[in-house]
N, C-alpha and C positions, 0 to 999 in steps of 0.2 A: 495159875492156869494148870489145868490138867492135860496130861498127854495120854492118848489112847495106846498104852504101851502093850496091852495083850491083843491088840489088832494085828492081822497077819499082813505081811507085804505081798502084794499082788503083781503078777506080771502083767505086760500090756495086754493080755487076753483076759484078765481078770481072775486068773487062776492063783492059788496060794503058791508062793515060792517055797521049796522044800530044801532044807539042809542036807547035807549028807548023812546025818543021822536018821532021816526020814521024818523028822518033825517040821511042821510049818515054821518059816521064819517070821517072828514077831519084830514089831517096832522096837521093843525092849532089846531084843538081841542085836539088832542093828545099832542101837544108840550104845550099848555096854561094849560092843566090839569097836566102835568109833572113838568112845571115851578111853578104853582101856589099851587100845592098841598104840604102838609107838610109831610115831610119823617122823619123817625127817625134820620137821620143824620143831620137834621136841628135843632136839639134841643138847640144848643149853637149858632146858627148863629145870627149874628148882624143885626141890622136894615138896615145898608146900603147893606148889601148882599141880604136882602129880597127884598128891594127896588129895586135892579138890577134885580133880577129875575121876578119881576112884570113889570118893564120897558121892559124887553125883551119880556114877554108874550103879552104885548100891541102891540109892533111891529109885531106880527104875523097876526095883523088885517090888515095890509098893504100888499098885495100879491107883491108888487113892492120892498119891503124892501130889503136891502142888510145887509149880516151878515159877520163878520169877522170870521176867522178860530176858535178863542177861543170861540165865542159865539156858533157856530155849535157843537164843542166839548162839551160845557156845556149842550146843548140841548140834545144831543145824550145820555151823562151820566145821566141827569135827566129822560129821556124816558126810559132807560136801567133799572134804579132803582124803576121806578113807575110801569111798565107795564111787563107782561109776553110775552114769545115768539111769540104769535099770534098777537100781536101789534108792538113789537120790530122789528121783521123781514120786516114786509111791511113799517113801518115808516123808518127804517135805509135805505131801499132800496130807497124810495123816496128822503131822504136827500142825499144820496150818488149819485143820479142819475142813479140807476140801474132799 
């Protein structure tokens, strides 16, 4: 499955969300932050699991990358734990092709 990682995250009015840098926030950025950030639940995560998160985050740099369902599920889980509804809603919509 391909993910539209270059698509921008929209607010509830359909306008691009803009990062502090002034650039539009893309799905890739949201996924990378969710995968590379440290969550409270990561406290006892082993190195191999952390490497897997990093490897998956790096793959989002390639807009043609394919993801298996387990990876998509992990991405959605991490995005859901990292962000609030204003990001989760549009990110899930892009991931699910809505």
